[in-house]
C-alpha positions in Angstrom: -82.8 -148.3 11.5 -81.4 -144.9 11.4 -82.9 -142.3 9.4 -79.6 -142.5 7.5 -79.9 -146.1 6.2 -83.4 -145.5 5.2 -82.9 -142.4 3.1 -83.6 -143.4 -0.3 -82.9 -140.2 -2.1 -80.9 -140.4 -5.3 -77.9 -139.0 -5.8 -77.1 -138.7 -9.5 -74.2 -137.8 -11.4 -73.9 -134.4 -12.1 -74.3 -134.0 -15.9 -72.9 -130.2 -15.8 -69.4 -131.5 -14.3 -66.9 -132.2 -17.2 -64.3 -134.7 -16.3 -65.2 -135.3 -12.5 -62.6 -134.2 -10.0 -62.1 -136.0 -6.7 -62.7 -133.9 -3.9 -62.4 -133.4 -0.1 -64.7 -131.9 1.9 -63.2 -130.4 5.1 -65.8 -130.1 7.6 -64.4 -128.3 11.1 -66.1 -128.9 14.1 -66.3 -128.4 18.1 -68.6 -129.4 20.6 -71.6 -129.1 18.0 -73.1 -132.7 17.9 -76.6 -131.4 17.1 -75.5 -129.0 14.2 -73.0 -131.5 12.7 -75.7 -134.0 12.4 -78.1 -131.5 10.2 -74.7 -130.9 8.3 -74.2 -134.4 7.7 -77.8 -134.8 6.5 -77.0 -132.2 3.8 -73.9 -134.0 3.0 -75.7 -137.3 2.6 -78.2 -135.2 0.1 -75.2 -134.4 -2.5 -75.8 -134.8 -5.9 -72.0 -135.1 -6.5 -70.7 -138.6 -6.8 -70.0 -140.3 -3.8 -67.4 -142.1 -5.2 -65.5 -139.4 -6.1 -65.7 -137.7 -2.5 -64.0 -137.9 0.6 -65.3 -136.2 3.9 -62.3 -135.0 6.4 -63.8 -134.2 10.0 -61.2 -131.8 11.6 -62.2 -131.7 15.3 -60.8 -129.2 17.5 -60.5 -131.4 20.5 -64.3 -131.8 21.3 -65.7 -133.6 24.5 -69.1 -134.0 23.0 -70.7 -136.9 21.4 -70.1 -135.8 17.9 -68.7 -139.3 16.9 -71.9 -140.8 17.3 -72.8 -139.0 13.9 -69.3 -140.4 12.3 -70.9 -143.9 11.4 -73.9 -142.4 9.3 -70.9 -140.2 7.1 -68.8 -143.7 7.0 -72.0 -145.5 5.3 -71.9 -143.3 2.1 -68.5 -141.7 1.9 -64.7 -142.5 2.4 -64.0 -140.7 5.7 -61.1 -139.5 7.7 -60.8 -137.9 11.1 -58.1 -135.3 12.0 -58.4 -133.9 15.4 -56.1 -131.7 17.8 -56.1 -131.0 21.7 -58.3 -128.0 22.3 -55.6 -125.3 23.6 -57.8 -122.4 23.0 -59.0 -120.9 19.2 -57.2 -122.5 16.6 -58.8 -122.9 13.9 -55.9 -122.0 11.3 -53.9 -125.1 12.7 -57.4 -127.1 12.1 -57.8 -126.1 8.4 -54.3 -127.2 8.2 -54.8 -130.4 9.6 -57.5 -131.1 7.3 -55.9 -130.0 4.1 -52.5 -132.0 4.7 -54.7 -135.0 5.0 -56.6 -134.3 2.0 -56.3 -136.4 -1.3 -59.0 -134.6 -3.4 -57.8 -132.4 -6.4 -60.5 -130.3 -5.1 -60.9 -128.8 -1.6 -64.1 -128.2 -0.3 -64.6 -125.8 3.2 -67.3 -126.2 4.7 -68.1 -125.1 8.9 -69.4 -128.2 11.1 -72.5 -125.6 11.5 -73.4 -125.6 7.9 -76.3 -127.5 6.0 -75.5 -127.7 2.1 -78.3 -127.8 -0.3 -78.4 -130.9 -2.6 -76.4 -129.0 -5.6 -73.6 -127.3 -3.2 -70.5 -129.5 -4.0 -71.7 -129.8 -7.9 -72.0 -125.9 -7.9 -68.8 -125.0 -6.2 -66.9 -127.6 -8.7 -68.9 -126.4 -11.8 -67.2 -123.0 -10.8 -64.0 -124.1 -10.3 -63.9 -125.6 -14.0 -65.1 -122.6 -15.7 -61.5 -121.5 -15.7 -58.4 -122.9 -14.4 -56.6 -124.4 -11.9 -56.0 -121.0 -10.1 -59.8 -120.5 -9.7 -61.1 -119.7 -6.0 -65.0 -120.4 -5.4 -66.7 -118.5 -3.1 -70.0 -119.3 -1.7 -72.7 -117.0 0.4 -74.4 -118.0 3.4 -78.1 -117.7 4.8 -78.6 -117.8 8.4 -81.2 -119.7 9.6 -82.5 -121.1 13.2 -82.8 -124.8 12.9 -83.3 -126.1 16.5 -86.9 -127.3 15.4 -85.3 -129.1 12.1 -84.6 -132.9 12.5 -82.2 -134.7 10.5 -85.0 -137.0 9.6 -86.4 -134.0 8.2 -83.4 -132.9 5.9 -83.4 -136.6 4.4 -86.9 -136.7 4.0 -87.0 -133.3 2.1 -83.4 -132.0 1.4 -84.8 -128.4 0.4 -86.5 -128.2 3.7 -84.0 -125.7 4.9 -84.4 -123.4 1.7 -87.8 -122.8 3.4 -86.6 -121.4 6.8 -87.0 -118.0 7.2 -83.5 -115.8 7.4 -82.4 -114.9 11.2 -79.9 -111.7 12.0 -77.1 -113.7 13.1 -74.1 -112.9 15.1 -72.0 -114.5 12.4 -73.1 -111.7 10.3 -72.9 -108.9 12.7 -76.7 -109.0 13.5 -77.5 -108.5 9.5 -80.1 -110.7 7.8 -78.5 -110.8 4.3 -75.0 -112.1 4.1 -72.9 -108.9 4.7 -70.7 -109.6 1.7 -73.3 -109.5 -1.1 -73.0 -106.0 -2.6 -69.4 -106.7 -2.8 -69.8 -110.2 -4.5 -72.1 -108.7 -6.9 -69.2 -106.4 -8.0 -66.4 -109.2 -7.9 -65.3 -108.7 -11.1 -63.6 -105.0 -10.4 -63.1 -105.8 -6.6 -59.7 -104.7 -5.5 -59.4 -107.0 -2.7 -61.1 -110.2 -3.7 -59.5 -112.4 -1.0 -61.3 -110.4 1.6 -64.5 -112.1 0.7 -63.3 -115.5 1.2 -64.7 -117.0 4.2 -63.3 -120.4 5.4 -67.0 -121.8 6.2 -68.2 -122.1 2.5 -65.4 -122.1 0.0 -63.6 -124.1 -2.7 -60.3 -124.4 -4.5 -57.8 -126.4 -6.0 -55.5 -128.5 -3.8 -52.4 -127.7 -5.8 -53.1 -124.2 -5.2 -53.5 -123.9 -1.5 -50.1 -126.5 -1.1 -48.6 -123.8 -3.4 -49.8 -121.2 -1.4 -48.4 -122.2 2.1 -51.9 -123.4 3.6 -53.0 -121.3 6.8 -50.5 -118.6 8.9 -50.7 -120.4 12.0 -49.6 -117.1 13.7 -53.6 -116.1 13.8 -54.3 -119.0 16.5 -55.6 -117.8 19.7 -58.2 -115.1 18.4 -61.3 -115.1 16.0 -60.8 -114.1 12.5 -58.9 -113.5 9.2 -56.7 -116.7 9.3 -58.7 -117.1 5.9 -58.4 -113.8 4.7 -54.8 -113.9 4.8 -54.9 -117.3 3.3 -56.8 -115.9 0.3 -54.6 -113.2 0.1 -51.6 -115.7 -0.5 -53.6 -117.6 -2.8 -54.7 -114.0 -5.0 -51.2 -112.7 -4.8 -49.9 -116.2 -6.6 -52.7 -115.4 -9.5 -55.6 -116.7 -8.1 -58.8 -115.8 -9.6 -62.0 -115.5 -7.4 -65.6 -116.1 -8.5 -68.8 -115.7 -6.5 -70.6 -119.1 -7.3 -74.4 -118.3 -6.9 -75.4 -121.8 -6.4 -73.3 -122.5 -3.7 -75.0 -120.9 -0.9 -75.3 -122.8 2.2 -77.1 -122.6 5.5 -75.8 -121.5 8.9 -77.3 -122.6 12.3 -77.7 -120.0 14.0 -75.4 -120.7 17.7 -73.5 -119.0 20.2 -70.7 -121.2 20.3 -68.6 -118.1 19.3 -70.0 -115.3 21.3 -70.5 -112.0 19.9 -68.0 -110.2 22.3 -65.3 -112.9 21.9 -65.6 -112.4 17.9 -65.1 -108.5 18.6 -61.9 -109.4 20.6 -60.8 -111.3 18.3 -61.3 -109.1 15.2 -59.7 -106.7 16.8 -56.5 -108.5 17.5 -56.3 -110.5 14.5 -57.3 -107.7 12.5 -54.1 -105.8 13.3 -52.1 -108.8 12.6 -53.6 -109.3 9.3 -52.6 -105.5 8.1 -49.2 -106.1 8.8 -49.3 -109.2 6.8 -51.3 -108.0 3.7 -50.2 -104.6 2.0 -52.9 -102.0 2.0 -55.3 -103.7 3.8 -56.0 -101.5 6.5 -56.6 -98.4 3.8 -58.8 -100.9 2.0 -61.1 -101.7 4.9 -61.2 -97.9 6.0 -62.4 -96.9 2.8 -65.0 -99.6 3.0 -66.0 -98.5 6.3 -66.5 -94.9 5.1 -68.6 -95.9 2.0 -70.9 -97.7 4.5 -70.0 -101.2 3.0 -71.2 -100.0 -0.7 -68.5 -100.8 -3.1 -66.9 -97.6 -4.6 -64.7 -99.1 -7.4 
């Protein structure tokens, strides 16, 4: 019997969430079977009602054995798969496939190399419900090395991930703490809160995403900034950004996108973002000159 069938953890309905909305968790993957398996284990341990949850696996034309993990999701959740052929880096298109397929009132973004803690979904939804349908919830990341962690380990003790040491991640420019934290602490007065929206861990109302026009696929081909520009349009349309401190998830260190590719893509797509977001270049320059310590 699989570890998932043997799992006996209880997932109670969260008492802190009013009028529990339906949610669509969009998980993006590309050739990450092992990482995705741990991600699924984290989803299994969620304390959000399974009957209010759908999982949408958005696959970028993987050629590994990731579908072997799929039956474990289907044991508990309504599950959809959307896929596209792999023609280079096309994360904007992949996210859009997931959003168009979604049916939940709320969309949660989660990359397939992330492990969510048990309260992750509840934390994002609670953050969204404290204001209005214009609220956007941002979750931070902790960076870990999960190579010695098995799926059964997470199912037996969903909090085991939180006890792993932090590592310096290429996804965080080799820093230990999420580099956004100093800015997130001052999010209320942030002049460009959309800059802190990362598509690996965030939540928003589906209606706001549709009204904002989804992601701009002009960013396809290179890494970075498709989520920033999407968030900018949500912000321009009235989006109110909130840091959900309880929605931190765990990024499993990997080199699926090498640091050199990130740097090259960042340079290319940064120029594109500057053309599409008024004042963005000036904001980033001031942030750089202040050594990432907020000046506002």
